C-alpha positions, -999 to +999 in steps of 0.1 A: +304+681+816+312+645+806+332+625+832+347+592+817+354+564+841+383+546+825+379+516+847+348+503+831+343+526+802+313+543+814+305+580+809+285+603+833+269+635+821+247+660+837+211+665+826+219+698+809+248+682+790+227+652+780+201+677+766+227+698+747+247+668+733+221+640+728+233+631+693+270+626+705+257+606+734+237+583+712+268+578+690+288+569+718+261+544+730+259+529+694+297+524+697+291+503+729+298+527+756+273+530+786+263+566+794+249+575+828+228+608+831+232+624+866+210+650+882+232+669+909+258+641+907+233+614+915+229+588+888+193+589+874+193+571+839+216+549+819+217+550+782+224+516+768+222+501+733+189+485+725+190+448+716+178+439+683+141+427+680+143+390+681+107+384+671+101+356+646+092+367+609+057+355+600+058+324+579+033+325+551+014+295+539+012+277+572-027+271+570-025+258+535-047+228+534-061+235+568-089+259+559-121+243+547-148+264+530-183+250+540-204+271+518-186+283+486-214+310+480-210+325+515-203+359+501-236+362+482-264+383+495-294+364+512-326+361+493-357+379+507-370+345+519-336+337+537-336+372+553-372+368+567-363+333+580-332+348+597-352+377+613-378+353+624-352+330+640-359+299+618-326+301+601 
């Protein structure tokens, strides 16, 4: 059973009603209403609208001109001599 408090626009519902009428409660919250779920008449949870994410969008191209490639052939496989030198700790 939902009880509306006309003073501040809040709605109180039991856990069972919240379970059975969740889509309706979500619509009410989306409309700006605050819903309080009660267990045996004691408030347990408030359903409130979530604030939109305020994370900044990534800006592409911010490292342009800052990246320096030291060895343009870094992706090529090592020669046998380079591999042996690396394994022996000379490289």
